[in-house]
C-alpha positions in Angstrom: 7.8 -10.4 2.6 5.3 -10.3 5.3 1.7 -9.7 6.2 1.6 -5.8 6.3 -0.7 -5.7 3.2 -3.0 -8.5 4.3 -5.7 -9.1 3.0 -5.1 -7.4 -0.3 -1.7 -9.0 -0.7 -0.7 -12.2 1.0 2.8 -13.4 1.8 4.0 -15.2 -1.3 1.7 -13.4 -3.8 3.3 -12.0 -7.0 2.6 -8.4 -7.7 3.2 -6.7 -11.1 4.7 -3.2 -10.8 4.5 -0.5 -13.5 6.8 2.5 -13.5 4.9 5.8 -12.7 5.5 9.4 -11.7 4.4 11.0 -8.5 1.9 13.1 -10.4 0.2 9.8 -11.5 -0.3 8.7 -7.9 -3.6 8.9 -6.0 -4.5 8.2 -2.4 -5.2 4.4 -2.1 -2.7 3.4 -4.8 -0.3 0.5 -3.8 3.3 1.5 -4.5 6.7 0.0 -4.3 9.4 2.3 -2.8 12.9 1.9 -1.6 12.8 3.3 2.0 15.1 2.9 5.0 14.2 -0.6 5.8 14.4 -1.7 2.1 11.9 -2.4 -0.6 8.4 -1.8 0.7 5.0 -2.3 -1.0 2.4 -0.3 0.8 -0.7 1.8 0.2 -0.4 5.6 -0.3 -2.2 7.5 2.4 -1.0 11.0 1.7 1.0 12.9 -0.9 2.5 16.0 0.8 5.2 18.6 0.1 7.5 16.7 2.5 7.1 13.4 0.6 4.8 10.5 0.0 3.4 8.7 3.1 2.3 5.1 2.9 1.0 2.5 5.3 0.4 -1.2 5.1 -3.3 -2.3 5.2 -2.5 -4.4 8.3 -0.4 -1.8 10.0 -1.3 0.8 12.7 1.3 3.4 11.9 2.5 5.1 8.7 5.9 4.7 7.1 8.2 7.8 7.1 7.7 10.1 4.1 9.9 9.3 1.1 10.8 11.4 -1.9 10.0 10.9 -5.6 13.5 9.4 -6.3 12.6 6.5 -4.0 9.4 5.6 -5.9 9.9 2.5 -8.0 6.4 2.0 -9.3 2.7 1.3 -8.7 1.1 -2.1 -8.4 -1.2 -2.9 -11.3 -2.2 -6.5 -10.6 -1.5 -9.4 -8.3 -1.1 -13.0 -9.3 -3.1 -15.2 -7.0 -3.0 -18.6 -8.5 -3.6 -19.0 -12.2 -5.5 -15.7 -12.7 -4.9 -12.1 -11.9 -7.3 -9.5 -10.5 -7.0 -5.8 -10.9 -6.5 -3.8 -7.8 -8.8 -1.0 -8.8 -11.9 -3.1 -8.0 -10.7 -3.9 -4.5 -9.2 -0.6 -3.4 -12.5 0.9 -2.0 -13.4 -2.3 -0.1 -10.0 -2.8 1.4 -9.5 0.8 2.3 -12.9 0.8 4.2 -12.1 -2.5 5.9 -8.7 -1.2 7.0 -10.1 2.0 8.3 -12.8 0.1 10.2 -10.2 -2.2 11.7 -8.0 0.8 12.9 -11.1 2.5 14.5 -12.0 -0.7 16.4 -8.4 -1.1 17.6 -8.3 2.5 18.7 -11.6 2.3 20.6 -10.6 -0.9 22.4 -7.2 0.5 23.4 -8.6 3.8 24.9 
């Protein structure tokens, strides 16, 4: 639990996870993985030979790469209150907003 995926996923939201294979993943997908710090739900930023790299939308750094055996599934929808919204419609907006935020932070720090 936390705010690492804010604003796409807020602390306390329920997220439905569907099993998937690494070959089904695309950059921008939100996945659940079992990594060193425990279960983590973050966005895929790169799929490389050394593993899958993900980062929270509200984070400045990426998580360490993890292997296919640590992948538990992909987020397919989030329960907000009484209705659910598909992630696909929001991925592009959130990705651009997160990228813009990181660029602003970088510029103000350097």
